[in-house]
Backbone as CSV, one residue per row, in Angstrom:
resi,resn,N_x,N_y,N_z,CA_x,CA_y,CA_z,C_x,C_y,C_z
1,MET,62.210,63.143,134.137,62.824,64.458,133.977,64.255,64.302,133.453
2,PRO,64.666,65.151,132.500,66.041,65.050,131.985,67.078,65.307,133.066
3,ARG,68.224,64.650,132.933,69.311,64.826,133.899,70.282,65.922,133.483
4,VAL,70.230,66.288,132.206,71.188,67.244,131.653,70.452,68.461,131.108
5,ALA,70.895,69.646,131.496,70.325,70.891,130.978,71.115,71.342,129.757
6,VAL,70.436,72.005,128.839,71.087,72.533,127.635,70.961,74.050,127.625
7,VAL,72.101,74.698,127.425,72.180,76.161,127.396,72.777,76.582,126.058
8,THR,72.282,77.673,125.504,72.910,78.266,124.329,72.777,79.776,124.436
9,ASP,73.244,80.495,123.419,73.150,81.954,123.457,72.152,82.451,122.416
10,SER,71.829,83.730,122.489,70.747,84.268,121.665,71.081,84.341,120.183
11,THR,72.344,84.150,119.803,72.656,84.128,118.373,72.111,82.874,117.703
12,ALA,71.616,81.914,118.487,71.043,80.691,117.920,69.748,80.955,117.163
13,ASP,69.099,82.099,117.429,67.853,82.461,116.734,66.756,81.418,116.907
14,LEU,66.759,80.710,118.018,65.726,79.703,118.262,64.412,80.368,118.663
15,PRO,63.294,79.942,118.082,61.998,80.466,118.513,61.751,80.159,119.989
16,ILE,61.119,81.086,120.670,60.859,80.921,122.100,60.049,79.656,122.365
17,ALA,59.088,79.366,121.485,58.239,78.186,121.683,59.061,76.901,121.686
18,LEU,60.060,76.802,120.806,60.909,75.610,120.780,61.762,75.515,122.036
19,CYS,62.255,76.649,122.499,63.069,76.648,123.726,62.255,76.156,124.908
20,ARG,61.022,76.600,124.990,60.156,76.164,126.092,59.821,74.684,125.968
21,ARG,59.549,74.249,124.753,59.158,72.850,124.544,60.271,71.893,124.935
22,TYR,61.517,72.251,124.600,62.638,71.343,124.836,63.514,71.754,126.014
23,GLY,63.104,72.777,126.737,63.823,73.157,127.950,65.184,73.770,127.715
24,ILE,65.344,74.504,126.627,66.628,75.142,126.313,66.705,76.505,126.990
25,THR,67.782,76.747,127.700,67.996,78.037,128.358,68.839,78.930,127.454
26,ILE,68.365,80.146,127.222,69.057,81.095,126.351,69.767,82.154,127.186
27,VAL,71.054,82.333,126.927,71.811,83.428,127.537,71.880,84.555,126.506
28,PRO,71.281,85.713,126.790,71.263,86.778,125.778,72.612,87.456,125.605
29,MET,72.942,87.746,124.359,74.066,88.623,124.084,73.669,90.030,124.533
30,SER,74.633,90.918,124.655,74.345,92.318,124.970,74.493,93.145,123.699
31,VAL,73.577,94.079,123.506,73.576,94.909,122.305,73.720,96.369,122.701
32,GLY,74.746,97.015,122.186,74.918,98.437,122.412,74.158,99.212,121.361
33,TYR,73.092,99.914,121.804,72.235,100.621,120.848,71.619,101.841,121.510
34,ASP,71.662,102.951,120.800,71.046,104.192,121.269,71.565,104.589,122.648
35,GLY,72.859,104.394,122.862,73.475,104.799,124.119,73.200,103.876,125.281
36,GLN,72.600,102.713,125.028,72.266,101.772,126.095,72.862,100.399,125.787
37,LEU,73.015,99.595,126.821,73.438,98.205,126.676,72.237,97.334,127.019
38,LEU,71.691,96.662,126.019,70.426,95.953,126.161,70.598,94.469,125.867
39,ASP,69.684,93.658,126.425,69.686,92.229,126.118,69.200,92.004,124.691
40,ASP,69.825,91.072,124.009,69.442,90.706,122.649,68.146,89.907,122.693
41,THR,67.071,90.497,122.186,65.759,89.853,122.154,65.121,90.085,120.787
42,PRO,64.112,89.274,120.415,63.401,89.526,119.153,62.782,90.918,119.113
43,GLU,62.309,91.387,120.260,61.695,92.716,120.310,62.715,93.802,119.992
44,LEU,63.928,93.649,120.515,64.972,94.634,120.237,65.336,94.617,118.756
45,ALA,65.426,93.433,118.168,65.748,93.331,116.741,64.713,94.057,115.898
46,ALA,63.434,93.911,116.272,62.372,94.592,115.532,62.475,96.104,115.689
47,THR,62.812,96.551,116.894,62.963,97.989,117.143,64.090,98.572,116.307
48,VAL,65.211,97.878,116.268,66.360,98.345,115.484,66.006,98.395,114.004
49,ALA,65.286,97.372,113.517,64.916,97.334,112.104,63.988,98.487,111.745
50,ARG,63.051,98.809,112.641,62.106,99.895,112.365,62.781,101.252,112.363
51,SER,63.835,101.402,113.139,64.473,102.710,113.266,65.131,103.157,111.963
52,ALA,65.675,102.205,111.212,66.300,102.492,109.913,67.309,103.626,109.997
53,GLY,67.929,103.784,111.143,68.923,104.838,111.322,70.301,104.387,110.888
54,PRO,71.268,105.303,110.911,72.621,104.955,110.460,73.422,104.147,111.477
55,GLU,72.963,104.124,112.729,73.733,103.448,113.773,73.730,101.940,113.571
56,ILE,74.901,101.339,113.622,75.028,99.884,113.566,75.202,99.376,114.988
57,PRO,74.237,98.614,115.514,74.364,98.125,116.893,75.613,97.270,117.065
58,ARG,76.255,97.389,118.204,77.399,96.548,118.538,76.928,95.410,119.427
59,VAL,77.399,94.213,119.142,77.009,93.036,119.917,78.184,92.601,120.779
60,TYR,77.912,92.368,122.060,78.953,91.983,123.013,78.607,90.629,123.622
61,HIS,79.620,89.821,123.881,79.374,88.513,124.479,78.940,88.677,125.935
62,PRO,78.157,87.734,126.453,77.760,87.797,127.859,78.987,87.661,128.758
63,PRO,79.053,88.393,129.845,80.190,88.249,130.761,80.120,86.914,131.493
64,PRO,81.237,86.408,131.995,81.221,85.134,132.722,80.205,85.108,133.859
65,GLY,80.032,86.245,134.531,79.093,86.285,135.647,77.680,85.932,135.248
66,ARG,77.303,86.278,134.024,75.956,85.948,133.545,75.804,84.438,133.422
67,PHE,76.833,83.792,132.917,76.806,82.334,132.807,76.832,81.676,134.183
68,VAL,77.622,82.223,135.097,77.711,81.661,136.448,76.333,81.630,137.094
69,GLU,75.593,82.723,136.992,74.248,82.782,137.577,73.360,81.682,137.015
70,ILE,73.399,81.508,135.703,72.541,80.511,135.056,72.995,79.094,135.391
71,TYR,74.292,78.846,135.365,74.803,77.515,135.701,74.458,77.141,137.144
72,GLN,74.596,78.088,138.060,74.273,77.804,139.459,72.788,77.482,139.620
73,ARG,71.942,78.237,138.942,70.495,77.987,139.036,70.151,76.612,138.477
74,LEU,70.664,76.293,137.312,70.370,74.994,136.708,70.999,73.852,137.495
75,GLY,72.134,74.120,138.122,72.819,73.094,138.905,72.032,72.623,140.111
76,ARG,71.058,73.413,140.530,70.211,72.995,141.664,69.170,71.965,141.244
77,THR,68.983,71.810,139.922,67.961,70.899,139.412,68.540,69.755,138.587
78,TYR,69.616,70.032,137.867,70.174,69.053,136.928,71.520,68.519,137.406
79,GLU,71.852,67.314,136.939,73.139,66.703,137.280,74.299,67.357,136.531
80,ALA,74.021,67.821,135.318,75.078,68.394,134.476,74.461,69.357,133.471
81,ILE,75.332,70.124,132.821,74.896,71.129,131.847,75.770,71.017,130.602
82,VAL,75.134,71.110,129.443,75.860,71.234,128.179,75.567,72.631,127.641
83,SER,76.607,73.420,127.486,76.473,74.819,127.072,77.086,74.967,125.680
84,ILE,76.240,75.258,124.687,76.651,75.227,123.279,76.565,76.631,122.690
85,HIS,77.630,77.062,122.031,77.667,78.465,121.600,78.194,78.651,120.190
86,LEU,78.034,79.887,119.709,78.503,80.223,118.370,80.009,80.073,118.273
87,SER,80.482,80.021,117.062,81.904,79.792,116.809,82.790,80.727,117.625
88,GLN,83.784,80.160,118.274,84.707,80.983,119.060,85.581,81.863,118.172
89,ARG,85.551,81.617,116.862,86.299,82.463,115.938,85.499,83.707,115.550
90,LEU,84.251,83.775,116.010,83.415,84.942,115.763,83.164,85.766,117.016
91,SER,83.323,85.161,118.180,82.935,85.819,119.423,83.682,85.203,120.601
92,GLU,83.767,85.968,121.688,84.380,85.480,122.920,83.377,84.744,123.808
93,THR,82.169,84.522,123.295,81.122,83.880,124.101,81.566,82.522,124.628
94,PHE,82.160,81.707,123.768,82.638,80.384,124.178,83.598,80.503,125.354
95,HIS,84.546,81.411,125.282,85.547,81.557,126.340,84.925,82.104,127.626
96,SER,83.918,82.964,127.487,83.214,83.477,128.659,82.486,82.344,129.376
97,ALA,81.831,81.482,128.587,81.137,80.330,129.166,82.126,79.351,129.789
98,LEU,83.265,79.157,129.139,84.281,78.241,129.665,84.824,78.737,131.004
99,GLU,85.072,80.033,131.102,85.546,80.602,132.365,84.519,80.403,133.469
100,ALA,83.248,80.608,133.129,82.181,80.424,134.115,82.071,78.964,134.544
101,SER,82.240,78.038,133.595,82.136,76.613,133.930,83.212,76.201,134.922
102,GLN,84.382,76.791,134.806,85.470,76.491,135.737,85.176,77.061,137.118
103,GLU,84.483,78.192,137.138,84.161,78.828,138.414,83.138,78.022,139.209
104,VAL,82.250,77.303,138.514,81.204,76.539,139.213,81.522,75.044,139.252
105,SER,82.737,74.659,138.901,83.080,73.240,138.759,82.916,72.437,140.041
106,ASP,82.955,73.108,141.195,82.782,72.387,142.453,81.310,72.182,142.796
107,ARG,80.407,72.750,141.983,78.972,72.638,142.251,78.207,71.885,141.167
108,VAL,78.628,72.025,139.910,77.931,71.342,138.819,78.908,71.139,137.658
109,VAL,78.739,70.013,136.968,79.577,69.717,135.803,79.005,70.436,134.585
110,VAL,79.832,71.236,133.930,79.409,71.964,132.729,80.369,71.639,131.590
111,ARG,79.822,71.169,130.468,80.616,70.965,129.257,80.288,72.089,128.286
112,VAL,81.286,72.851,127.894,81.099,73.965,126.967,81.549,73.526,125.580
113,LEU,80.668,73.674,124.596,80.949,73.226,123.238,80.910,74.392,122.255
114,ASP,81.812,74.360,121.298,81.839,75.314,120.194,81.112,74.673,119.018
115,SER,79.993,75.253,118.602,79.225,74.683,117.492,79.911,74.891,116.149
116,GLY,80.825,75.862,116.085,81.448,76.194,114.812,80.508,76.895,113.859
117,SER,79.337,77.296,114.374,78.323,77.881,113.502,77.686,79.086,114.185
118,VAL,76.578,79.540,113.630,75.864,80.689,114.171,74.426,80.623,113.672
119,SER,73.567,81.445,114.228,72.153,81.484,113.878,71.555,80.078,114.032
120,MET,70.667,79.674,113.126,70.026,78.378,113.309,70.962,77.203,113.075
121,GLY,72.158,77.448,112.536,73.166,76.387,112.529,73.494,75.994,113.951
122,LEU,73.714,76.989,114.796,73.883,76.773,116.235,72.585,76.279,116.844
123,GLY,71.469,76.872,116.420,70.171,76.493,116.980,69.860,75.022,116.806
124,PHE,70.146,74.475,115.632,69.877,73.056,115.388,70.761,72.154,116.250
125,VAL,71.986,72.579,116.509,72.874,71.796,117.376,72.311,71.768,118.798
126,ALA,71.906,72.930,119.293,71.320,73.003,120.634,70.018,72.213,120.704
127,LEU,69.231,72.290,119.646,67.958,71.573,119.614,68.171,70.067,119.662
128,ARG,69.130,69.561,118.893,69.410,68.124,118.920,69.891,67.687,120.304
129,ALA,70.744,68.490,120.917,71.220,68.165,122.264,70.061,68.134,123.251
130,ALA,69.156,69.104,123.143,68.018,69.174,124.066,67.071,67.996,123.873
131,GLN,66.849,67.590,122.634,65.998,66.427,122.377,66.613,65.165,122.979
132,THR,67.919,65.040,122.858,68.616,63.889,123.437,68.517,63.918,124.955
133,ALA,68.702,65.098,125.535,68.617,65.239,126.994,67.217,64.918,127.494
134,LEU,66.215,65.346,126.734,64.826,65.137,127.141,64.479,63.653,127.191
135,ALA,65.206,62.852,126.432,64.982,61.402,126.429,65.667,60.713,127.604
136,GLY,66.293,61.497,128.479,66.933,60.938,129.665,68.373,60.527,129.461
137,ALA,69.007,61.025,128.418,70.380,60.639,128.100,71.375,61.158,129.129
138,SER,72.542,60.536,129.143,73.623,60.951,130.037,74.341,62.166,129.458
139,LEU,75.233,62.749,130.259,76.021,63.890,129.801,76.812,63.528,128.543
140,GLY,77.480,62.392,128.559,78.272,61.977,127.409,77.437,61.804,126.152
141,GLU,76.241,61.261,126.312,75.357,61.055,125.158,74.857,62.377,124.596
142,VAL,74.558,63.320,125.469,74.100,64.639,125.008,75.227,65.361,124.272
143,VAL,76.426,65.297,124.831,77.589,65.920,124.180,77.825,65.295,122.807
144,ALA,77.771,63.972,122.739,78.003,63.279,121.468,76.968,63.670,120.423
145,SER,75.709,63.779,120.834,74.662,64.150,119.877,74.882,65.558,119.347
146,ALA,75.342,66.464,120.213,75.626,67.836,119.779,76.799,67.866,118.808
147,GLN,77.812,67.080,119.086,78.993,67.057,118.213,78.664,66.497,116.836
148,VAL,77.818,65.475,116.791,77.389,64.922,115.502,76.581,65.962,114.728
149,ALA,75.672,66.640,115.425,74.846,67.661,114.773,75.697,68.802,114.234
150,ALA,76.714,69.195,115.001,77.574,70.310,114.578,78.289,70.007,113.267
151,LYS,78.572,68.729,113.033,79.269,68.347,111.798,78.327,68.259,110.600
152,SER,77.021,68.251,110.864,76.071,68.022,109.772,75.275,69.260,109.370
153,VAL,75.433,70.377,110.090,74.653,71.572,109.753,75.402,72.444,108.744
154,SER,74.640,73.122,107.920,75.190,74.099,106.977,74.386,75.385,107.092
155,VAL,75.059,76.509,106.973,74.415,77.817,107.075,74.790,78.647,105.855
156,PHE,73.780,79.237,105.221,74.001,80.162,104.110,73.210,81.428,104.394
157,PHE,73.788,82.573,104.131,73.049,83.803,104.405,73.422,84.920,103.446
158,LEU,72.469,85.843,103.319,72.581,86.983,102.416,72.432,88.250,103.239
159,LEU,73.325,89.198,103.044,73.287,90.447,103.795,72.955,91.620,102.882
160,GLY,72.172,92.562,103.423,71.883,93.777,102.682,73.041,94.743,102.698
161,THR,73.890,94.642,103.713,75.069,95.492,103.833,76.194,94.703,104.486
162,THR,77.407,95.010,104.106,78.560,94.341,104.712,79.086,95.097,105.927
163,ALA,78.445,96.210,106.275,78.960,97.057,107.358,79.170,96.303,108.671
164,PRO,78.203,95.485,109.146,78.439,94.772,110.409,79.640,93.830,110.349
165,LEU,79.838,93.170,109.208,80.974,92.255,109.080,82.291,93.015,109.023
166,ARG,82.282,94.163,108.367,83.503,94.975,108.339,83.835,95.469,109.739
167,GLN,82.795,95.881,110.460,82.995,96.411,111.806,83.599,95.362,112.723
168,ARG,83.164,94.128,112.583,83.651,93.045,113.435,84.862,92.337,112.829
169,ARG,85.312,92.835,111.677,86.494,92.292,111.000,86.316,90.844,110.554
170,HIS,85.076,90.494,110.216,84.836,89.156,109.682,85.095,89.110,108.180
171,ILE,85.114,90.280,107.533,85.583,90.381,106.157,86.462,91.620,106.067
172,GLY,87.290,91.689,105.046,88.181,92.830,104.904,87.432,94.107,104.557
173,TRP,87.960,95.229,105.015,87.336,96.524,104.731,87.298,96.791,103.234
174,ALA,88.390,96.524,102.538,88.448,96.826,101.107,87.406,96.021,100.336
175,ALA,87.344,94.723,100.624,86.379,93.867,99.933,84.952,94.290,100.251
176,GLY,84.699,94.617,101.518,83.361,95.025,101.918,82.937,96.329,101.276
177,LEU,83.828,97.302,101.260,83.503,98.599,100.666,83.313,98.484,99.157
178,LEU,84.114,97.639,98.518,83.953,97.434,97.082,82.593,96.815,96.777
179,ALA,82.195,95.846,97.583,80.883,95.221,97.393,79.772,96.254,97.540
180,GLU,79.897,97.132,98.551,78.893,98.181,98.753,78.848,99.114,97.542
181,ALA,80.008,99.515,97.074,80.073,100.466,95.965,79.460,99.893,94.689
182,LEU,79.637,98.603,94.469,79.130,97.961,93.257,77.706,97.441,93.418
183,GLY,77.149,97.573,94.607,75.801,97.076,94.845,75.723,95.569,94.946
184,ILE,76.832,94.938,95.305,76.872,93.476,95.404,76.398,93.033,96.785
185,ARG,75.559,92.010,96.799,75.123,91.400,98.054,75.809,90.038,98.165
186,PRO,76.773,89.899,99.048,77.485,88.624,99.134,76.636,87.524,99.766
187,VAL,76.733,86.341,99.199,76.143,85.147,99.803,77.263,84.467,100.580
188,LEU,77.009,84.218,101.853,78.061,83.766,102.758,77.719,82.423,103.385
189,THR,78.734,81.762,103.890,78.535,80.520,104.626,79.561,80.451,105.749
190,MET,79.464,79.401,106.552,80.435,79.156,107.609,81.355,78.019,107.178
191,SER,82.654,78.234,107.341,83.632,77.193,107.039,84.699,77.207,108.118
192,GLU,84.826,76.087,108.833,85.788,75.962,109.929,85.639,77.105,110.940
193,GLY,84.380,77.478,111.180,84.099,78.466,112.224,84.216,79.913,111.814
194,VAL,84.506,80.184,110.544,84.614,81.572,110.085,83.644,81.812,108.930
195,ILE,83.333,83.090,108.694,82.430,83.481,107.619,83.219,83.632,106.328
196,VAL,82.747,82.970,105.269,83.426,83.060,103.975,82.391,83.297,102.875
197,PRO,82.725,84.093,101.858,81.807,84.306,100.732,81.861,83.132,99.768
198,ILE,80.701,82.763,99.224,80.672,81.667,98.249,79.997,82.077,96.941
199,ALA,79.279,83.196,96.947,78.618,83.673,95.731,78.306,85.150,95.914
200,ARG,77.841,85.786,94.851,77.455,87.185,94.961,76.210,87.430,94.135
201,ALA,75.387,88.313,94.631,74.142,88.652,93.949,74.103,90.157,93.708
202,TRP,73.438,90.536,92.621,73.327,91.956,92.285,72.005,92.539,92.759
203,ALA,71.115,91.694,93.243,69.817,92.155,93.741,69.334,91.172,94.793
204,ARG,68.427,91.644,95.642,67.960,90.808,96.740,67.285,89.535,96.247
205,LEU,66.388,89.667,95.262,65.681,88.486,94.777,66.637,87.478,94.154
206,GLN,67.659,87.964,93.467,68.663,87.047,92.930,69.377,86.326,94.066
207,GLY,69.653,87.053,95.135,70.289,86.442,96.301,69.422,85.370,96.922
208,PHE,68.100,85.634,97.011,67.189,84.621,97.539,67.241,83.366,96.669
209,GLY,67.288,83.573,95.354,67.364,82.435,94.446,68.630,81.618,94.649
210,LEU,69.737,82.298,94.902,70.996,81.591,95.159,70.915,80.779,96.447
211,LEU,70.271,81.338,97.466,70.101,80.598,98.719,69.293,79.325,98.479
212,PHE,68.222,79.455,97.688,67.410,78.274,97.376,68.241,77.228,96.637
213,GLU,69.028,77.663,95.653,69.847,76.724,94.885,70.838,75.987,95.782
214,LEU,71.416,76.692,96.737,72.360,76.060,97.657,71.660,75.011,98.515
215,ALA,70.449,75.348,98.987,69.697,74.387,99.801,69.286,73.174,98.973
216,ALA,68.918,73.413,97.725,68.435,72.329,96.869,69.538,71.347,96.491
217,GLU,70.794,71.724,96.679,71.906,70.822,96.353,72.024,69.653,97.330
218,PHE,71.416,69.788,98.509,71.509,68.712,99.494,70.520,67.610,99.130
219,PRO,70.972,66.358,99.018,70.074,65.279,98.605,69.010,64.953,99.640
220,GLN,69.312,65.188,100.904,68.347,64.892,101.963,68.483,65.935,103.062
221,ILE,67.387,66.598,103.371,67.381,67.627,104.408,66.485,67.165,105.549
222,GLU,67.067,67.032,106.719,66.291,66.615,107.888,65.503,67.780,108.463
223,ARG,66.158,68.935,108.582,65.507,70.147,109.081,66.017,71.341,108.287
224,LEU,65.135,72.288,108.050,65.532,73.510,107.362,64.882,74.697,108.055
225,ALA,65.659,75.717,108.310,65.137,76.941,108.921,65.416,78.111,107.996
226,VAL,64.438,78.991,107.872,64.597,80.223,107.105,64.480,81.378,108.090
227,VAL,65.541,82.131,108.238,65.592,83.238,109.196,65.743,84.529,108.406
228,TRP,64.927,85.522,108.736,65.007,86.784,108.009,64.916,87.957,108.970
229,SER,65.369,89.103,108.514,65.315,90.304,109.346,63.879,90.814,109.400
230,PRO,63.519,91.545,110.464,62.121,91.922,110.677,61.500,92.757,109.567
231,GLU,62.308,93.478,108.784,61.706,94.340,107.767,61.271,93.585,106.516
232,LEU,61.678,92.322,106.378,61.264,91.530,105.222,59.891,90.930,105.459
233,ARG,59.139,90.791,104.389,57.845,90.123,104.484,58.060,88.613,104.482
234,GLU,57.355,87.936,105.353,57.548,86.488,105.490,57.330,85.756,104.176
235,LYS,56.317,86.172,103.416,55.995,85.433,102.191,57.098,85.536,101.143
236,GLU,57.968,86.537,101.253,59.069,86.664,100.300,60.014,85.464,100.374
237,LEU,60.140,84.888,101.551,61.101,83.806,101.744,60.449,82.469,102.040
238,ASP,59.376,82.498,102.809,58.818,81.259,103.325,58.412,80.313,102.201
239,THR,57.676,80.823,101.210,57.199,79.953,100.139,58.317,79.565,99.183
240,LEU,59.363,80.384,99.094,60.475,80.094,98.190,61.112,78.746,98.497
241,PHE,61.183,78.407,99.786,61.887,77.193,100.193,60.956,75.993,100.375
242,ASP,59.658,76.162,100.097,58.719,75.055,100.255,59.155,73.780,99.528
243,PRO,59.693,73.871,98.297,60.061,72.629,97.590,61.149,71.810,98.276
244,VAL,61.979,72.430,99.093,63.068,71.674,99.729,62.847,71.472,101.223
245,CYS,61.729,71.973,101.752,61.479,71.844,103.190,61.062,70.421,103.536
246,PRO,61.675,69.817,104.554,61.229,68.500,105.020,59.909,68.649,105.758
247,PRO,59.156,67.566,105.957,57.920,67.643,106.733,58.195,68.184,108.124
248,ASP,57.270,68.972,108.642,57.440,69.576,109.963,57.123,68.543,111.028
249,ASP,58.167,68.163,111.805,57.950,67.191,112.887,57.930,67.869,114.238
250,GLY,57.826,69.225,114.231,57.796,69.970,115.493,59.155,70.232,116.022
């Protein structure tokens, strides 16, 4: 049995099956939608996508108490915990987890790590840490594996609207509104923990092509994940990346 537990948050976009296979515990973000505060789940994402309403859901970091509950529960089984989260420059999640780790320090050792990424960029870091932990590694070895993974992941994404980024101040209002007015779909990446534009597309399919070109620039890809919003058809994206996908090792 592994000695170290791995925790991450729901922005990692990890499939439930992978979390179960590798023993990864997910702390859900909170989503303000339709007058309610709900846990961030795949089902909620699908509901929001189907609604197609004007409301932009607000995402809130988990409170320290949520982390405390999970750390205490895992501390009854594991010697230590590695808690890996999205970039602290995008969310207060890292600081919430850090506060919780200090609160439980007399009961279990918790190392809180900033992945510097989001979505499956974060997911791959958590996955590598969990695989290392599953092999019986020590706390230091699990932390080291996560840190190495964090330096090697790249994330590229295309948005249909800049409204969520403007709302969270991840891009400027003027730039975002201009992009909307011109029908531009920005292609974005993560750099030093923040979201930055690297290209622009005038149509969705052109944007998909740019994403493929960015992925194809890497000489060797160990793992590749394609994440899309629920309203897109899987075949629109899945087959596009087949030429650069590494063999599936589970």
